[in-house]
C-alpha positions as CSV (number, residue, x, y, z in Angstrom):
1,M,95.9,142.8,-114.0
2,L,99.4,142.2,-114.5
3,E,99.7,145.7,-112.7
4,I,98.5,144.3,-110.1
5,I,100.3,141.8,-109.4
6,T,103.1,143.0,-110.2
7,S,103.4,145.5,-107.6
8,I,101.9,143.1,-104.6
9,L,105.9,141.1,-105.8
10,G,107.4,144.3,-104.8
11,W,105.4,145.0,-102.0
12,V,105.8,140.9,-100.7
13,G,109.3,140.9,-101.9
14,T,110.1,144.0,-99.9
15,G,108.2,142.9,-96.3
16,L,109.8,139.7,-97.2
17,V,113.1,141.5,-97.1
18,L,112.5,143.2,-93.7
19,V,111.4,140.1,-92.1
20,G,114.7,139.4,-93.0
21,Y,117.1,141.7,-91.0
22,Y,115.0,141.4,-88.1
23,L,114.9,137.2,-88.0
24,N,118.9,138.2,-88.6
25,A,119.3,140.1,-86.0
26,N,117.6,137.2,-83.6
27,K,120.2,135.1,-85.2
28,Y,117.2,132.5,-87.1
29,V,118.8,130.9,-89.6
30,S,114.8,131.5,-92.0
31,S,116.5,134.8,-92.2
32,W,118.5,133.9,-95.3
33,I,115.2,132.6,-96.6
34,A,113.6,135.8,-96.0
35,W,116.4,137.6,-98.1
36,F,116.7,134.9,-100.2
37,S,112.6,134.9,-102.0
38,G,112.9,138.9,-101.1
39,N,115.2,139.5,-103.5
40,L,114.4,137.5,-105.7
41,M,111.0,139.1,-105.5
42,I,112.2,142.9,-105.9
43,L,114.4,141.6,-108.4
44,L,111.8,140.1,-110.8
45,Y,109.5,143.2,-109.7
46,S,112.7,145.6,-111.1
47,F,113.0,143.9,-113.9
48,Y,109.6,144.1,-115.3
49,I,109.5,148.1,-114.5
50,E,112.9,148.4,-116.7
51,A,114.8,149.6,-112.6
52,Y,117.7,148.5,-114.3
53,P,120.3,149.1,-111.8
54,M,118.2,147.8,-108.9
55,V,118.3,144.3,-111.5
56,V,122.2,144.2,-111.5
57,L,122.3,145.5,-106.8
58,N,118.9,142.4,-106.5
59,I,121.6,139.8,-108.4
60,F,125.1,140.8,-106.0
61,L,122.4,140.9,-102.8
62,L,121.1,137.0,-103.7
63,C,124.5,136.4,-104.5
64,M,125.2,137.6,-101.1
65,N,122.5,135.7,-99.6
66,V,124.1,132.6,-101.0
67,Y,127.0,133.5,-99.4
68,G,126.3,134.7,-96.3
69,Y,124.3,131.3,-95.6
70,M,127.3,129.6,-96.5
71,K,129.9,131.3,-93.8
72,W,126.6,131.1,-91.9
73,V,125.9,127.9,-91.6
74,K,130.1,126.9,-91.7
75,S,130.8,128.4,-88.1
76,E,128.6,127.0,-86.7
């Protein structure tokens, strides 16, 4: 059962990241929420499957989500 939940977490996270790209391309501020949520889900999924390079990547991406959002808000 845990494997099914983890798999769903990975797929939903991937979907949110992809939606985040679309929203960002169309200048929706909600893109940052989608990206952050998706990257967090993929981080948890990566940790569960012990894919540690992906864990490091997603920690970096979460930081970049926060940094990008702050830059976006500051420029408006």
